[in-house]
C-alpha positions in Angstrom: -84.0 7.6 145.3 -81.2 5.4 144.0 -80.2 1.9 144.9 -77.6 2.9 147.4 -79.9 5.2 149.4 -82.5 2.3 149.6 -80.0 -0.1 150.8 -78.6 2.3 153.4 -82.3 3.0 154.7 -83.0 -0.7 154.8 -79.7 -1.5 156.7 -80.5 1.4 159.1 -84.1 0.0 159.7 -82.8 -3.5 160.2 -80.2 -2.3 162.8 -82.9 -0.4 164.7 -85.3 -3.2 164.7 -82.9 -5.9 165.5 -81.4 -3.8 168.4 -84.8 -3.1 169.9 -85.8 -6.8 169.6 -82.6 -7.9 171.2 -83.0 -5.7 174.1 -86.6 -6.6 174.6 -86.2 -10.3 174.5 -83.1 -10.3 176.9 -83.9 -11.8 180.3 -83.1 -8.6 182.5 -85.1 -6.6 185.0 -87.4 -3.8 183.9 -85.0 -1.0 185.2 -82.1 -2.4 183.4 -84.1 -2.9 180.2 -85.4 0.7 180.3 -81.9 1.9 180.7 -80.6 -0.1 177.9 -83.6 1.0 175.6 -82.7 4.7 176.5 -79.1 4.2 175.7 -79.9 2.4 172.4 -82.2 5.2 171.6 -79.5 7.7 172.1 -77.1 5.8 170.0 -79.7 5.4 167.2 -80.5 9.2 167.3 -76.8 9.9 167.1 -76.2 7.7 164.2 -79.4 9.2 162.4 -78.1 12.6 162.9 -74.6 11.7 161.6 -76.1 10.3 158.5 -78.4 13.2 158.0 -75.5 15.6 158.4 -73.3 13.4 155.8 -76.2 13.3 153.4 -76.7 17.1 153.8 -72.9 17.7 153.2 -73.1 15.5 150.0 -76.2 17.4 148.6 -74.5 20.7 149.2 -71.3 19.5 147.5 -73.5 18.3 144.6 -75.4 21.6 144.3 -72.1 23.5 144.3 -70.8 21.5 141.5 -74.0 21.7 139.4 -74.2 25.3 139.9 -70.5 25.7 138.9 -71.4 23.9 135.7 -74.5 25.9 135.1 -72.5 29.2 135.5 -69.9 27.8 133.1 -72.5 26.9 130.4 -74.0 30.5 130.8 -70.7 32.2 130.6 
């Protein structure tokens, strides 16, 4: 895993932890807090899905590039 991946993972984890702690320590009623937690959970889930999709696309692009180079070398 390269440094960029590690930084992105650490940044994502920090955002998640910060968001949850911010909501938990906010002076609101339980119902409002649960609603906010659910909304934040949905946002985080969507962000993770987007990042996984982006990563998958990048991996597929790289595999296509590498396969092309292998085919060139074998031809």
